[in-house]
C-alpha positions as a Python dict, from the first residue, in 0.01 Angstrom:
ca = {
    (1, 'M'): (0, 0, 0),
    (2, 'T'): (-49, 146, -349),
    (3, 'T'): (201, 371, -520),
    (4, 'M'): (-42, 663, -494),
    (5, 'T'): (-91, 614, -120),
    (6, 'R'): (283, 591, -64),
    (7, 'Y'): (354, 917, -249),
    (8, 'A'): (51, 1117, -130),
    (9, 'P'): (249, 1297, 145),
    (10, 'V'): (513, 1397, -112),
    (11, 'F'): (247, 1534, -353),
    (12, 'A'): (76, 1719, -67),
    (13, 'S'): (405, 1876, 47),
    (14, 'C'): (487, 1989, -308),
    (15, 'F'): (139, 2139, -351),
    (16, 'L'): (161, 2329, -21),
    (17, 'A'): (507, 2460, -105),
    (18, 'F'): (381, 2578, -446),
    (19, 'A'): (68, 2742, -298),
    (20, 'A'): (275, 2921, -33),
    (21, 'A'): (495, 3070, -308),
    (22, 'I'): (199, 3242, -480),
    (23, 'P'): (181, 3607, -368),
    (24, 'I'): (-149, 3732, -226),
    (25, 'R'): (-244, 4083, -334),
    (26, 'D'): (-520, 4316, -218),
    (27, 'A'): (-754, 4514, -446),
    (28, 'R'): (-488, 4778, -498),
    (29, 'G'): (-241, 4514, -625),
    (30, 'V'): (-29, 4547, -311),
    (31, 'E'): (124, 4235, -162),
    (32, 'P'): (86, 4264, 216),
    (33, 'A'): (380, 4167, 435),
    (34, 'D'): (142, 3955, 645),
    (35, 'A'): (-148, 3777, 470),
    (36, 'M'): (-344, 3795, 796),
    (37, 'A'): (-302, 4174, 824),
    (38, 'P'): (-607, 4397, 780),
    (39, 'V'): (-641, 4606, 463),
    (40, 'P'): (-789, 4940, 570),
    (41, 'I'): (-913, 5181, 302),
    (42, 'A'): (-1033, 5519, 428),
    (43, 'F'): (-1337, 5661, 249),
    (44, 'A'): (-1134, 5974, 171),
    (45, 'D'): (-877, 5756, -11),
    (46, 'L'): (-1125, 5591, -250),
    (47, 'K'): (-1049, 5641, -618),
    (48, 'W'): (-1381, 5747, -776),
    (49, 'T'): (-1428, 5685, -1148),
    (50, 'D'): (-1719, 5728, -1387),
    (51, 'L'): (-1921, 5408, -1414),
    (52, 'D'): (-2052, 5484, -1765),
    (53, 'P'): (-2034, 5852, -1870),
    (54, 'T'): (-2268, 5810, -2168),
    (55, 'G'): (-2516, 5553, -2033),
    (56, 'A'): (-2523, 5670, -1670),
    (57, 'P'): (-2391, 6027, -1652),
    (58, 'G'): (-2279, 6134, -1307),
    (59, 'V'): (-2274, 5781, -1158),
    (60, 'K'): (-1943, 5713, -983),
    (61, 'I'): (-1785, 5395, -849),
    (62, 'G'): (-1518, 5354, -580),
    (63, 'V'): (-1383, 4999, -595),
    (64, 'L'): (-1271, 4835, -270),
    (65, 'W'): (-1173, 4495, -410),
    (66, 'G'): (-1202, 4292, -728),
    (67, 'D'): (-1269, 4414, -1079),
    (68, 'Y'): (-1631, 4515, -1137),
    (69, 'Q'): (-1585, 4485, -1514),
    (70, 'K'): (-1460, 4126, -1507),
    (71, 'G'): (-1579, 3942, -1197),
    (72, 'P'): (-1651, 3949, -825),
    (73, 'F'): (-1618, 4290, -659),
    (74, 'G'): (-1706, 4513, -368),
    (75, 'A'): (-1754, 4885, -429),
    (76, 'F'): (-1932, 5203, -332),
    (77, 'F'): (-2166, 5359, -589),
    (78, 'R'): (-2272, 5727, -596),
    (79, 'L'): (-2584, 5830, -785),
    (80, 'P'): (-2653, 6199, -838),
    (81, 'A'): (-2968, 6338, -677),
    (82, 'G'): (-3262, 6277, -912),
    (83, 'F'): (-3080, 6010, -1117),
    (84, 'K'): (-3308, 5764, -1301),
    (85, 'A'): (-3217, 5444, -1485),
    (86, 'P'): (-3490, 5295, -1707),
    (87, 'L'): (-3615, 4937, -1687),
    (88, 'H'): (-3318, 4698, -1696),
    (89, 'T'): (-3165, 4372, -1569),
    (90, 'H'): (-2826, 4258, -1438),
    (91, 'A'): (-2670, 3917, -1500),
    (92, 'H'): (-2554, 3871, -1141),
    (93, 'E'): (-2712, 3901, -799),
    (94, 'M'): (-2605, 4206, -601),
    (95, 'K'): (-2613, 4285, -230),
    (96, 'L'): (-2658, 4652, -146),
    (97, 'V'): (-2636, 4852, 177),
    (98, 'I'): (-2758, 5211, 159),
    (99, 'V'): (-2522, 5458, 328),
    (100, 'S'): (-2691, 5791, 250),
    (101, 'G'): (-2975, 5934, 44),
    (102, 'T'): (-3294, 5757, -58),
    (103, 'Y'): (-3246, 5476, -309),
    (104, 'I'): (-3558, 5390, -510),
    (105, 'Q'): (-3620, 5068, -698),
    (106, 'G'): (-3921, 4988, -914),
    (107, 'P'): (-3961, 4615, -980),
    (108, 'D'): (-4136, 4556, -1315),
    (109, 'L'): (-4517, 4556, -1278),
    (110, 'Q'): (-4492, 4613, -900),
    (111, 'Q'): (-4495, 4907, -659),
    (112, 'E'): (-4159, 5080, -622),
    (113, 'F'): (-3989, 5080, -283),
    (114, 'R'): (-3763, 5335, -114),
    (115, 'L'): (-3462, 5252, 102),
    (116, 'G'): (-3283, 5494, 333),
    (117, 'P'): (-2953, 5479, 521),
    (118, 'G'): (-2881, 5145, 687),
    (119, 'S'): (-3121, 4954, 459),
    (120, 'Y'): (-3024, 4632, 283),
    (121, 'L'): (-3133, 4494, -54),
    (122, 'L'): (-3063, 4154, -206),
    (123, 'Q'): (-3120, 4222, -575),
    (124, 'P'): (-3164, 3910, -790),
    (125, 'G'): (-2967, 3870, -1109),
    (126, 'G'): (-3089, 3720, -1433),
    (127, 'N'): (-3438, 3822, -1542),
    (128, 'Y'): (-3523, 4055, -1250),
    (129, 'R'): (-3649, 4365, -1433),
    (130, 'H'): (-3647, 4694, -1244),
    (131, 'T'): (-3582, 5065, -1254),
    (132, 'T'): (-3329, 5235, -1027),
    (133, 'S'): (-3338, 5595, -913),
    (134, 'C'): (-3223, 5833, -644),
    (135, 'D'): (-3455, 6075, -467),
    (136, 'P'): (-3398, 6436, -583),
    (137, 'A'): (-3336, 6557, -224),
    (138, 'S'): (-2973, 6432, -214),
    (139, 'E'): (-2726, 6201, -384),
    (140, 'C'): (-2735, 5829, -303),
    (141, 'L'): (-2435, 5645, -168),
    (142, 'F'): (-2448, 5269, -131),
    (143, 'F'): (-2217, 4969, -100),
    (144, 'V'): (-2250, 4683, -351),
    (145, 'E'): (-2104, 4333, -342),
    (146, 'S'): (-2142, 4081, -622),
    (147, 'D'): (-2000, 3743, -720),
    (148, 'G'): (-1994, 3848, -1086),
    (149, 'A'): (-1913, 4147, -1303),
    (150, 'F'): (-2138, 4454, -1302),
    (151, 'D'): (-2349, 4492, -1614),
    (152, 'L'): (-2672, 4664, -1709),
    (153, 'H'): (-2904, 4535, -1983),
    (154, 'P'): (-3179, 4781, -2082),
    (155, 'V'): (-3522, 4630, -2142),
    (156, 'E'): (-3664, 4748, -2472),
    (157, 'T'): (-3992, 4939, -2451),
    (158, 'G'): (-4281, 4715, -2544),
    (159, 'E'): (-4123, 4391, -2420),
    (160, 'T'): (-4364, 4193, -2210),
    (161, 'A'): (-4269, 4084, -1862),
    (162, 'A'): (-4137, 3732, -1834),
    (163, 'P'): (-4315, 3495, -1597),
    (164, 'Q'): (-4178, 3507, -1244),
}
């Protein structure tokens, strides 16, 4: 029996004791009394903030977990009725579920598509160029989940589309 094999149970016990001592916190920074307890957040209790007042006026975000500016997150987005974002990309893939309104996306050099309540969109990250807008009839509310931070990189007018 090697020294490592003999002491493996001791190392494992120390690691587990250390890991158990690390507090687990939810998106609000609250340490739950029971790590297996649910973390309910009522829609009425969401803290809405401006996503980017100068670049996307009127767009609001209500974060459920994570930090959308630094890494993985889950959040609701609200776009004002008639909102339009020009051709752009995002670094990270995003998963969207439309809650209300009609969300419109225009992939570069392709026909735009419209998604209503209950619809799902897996939006690629990287070089996926598209426009985003909200039908003028009503504001758009949708849930977004991403494994990376939210960003928006405008595509300069005149740039040619990259090969798909």
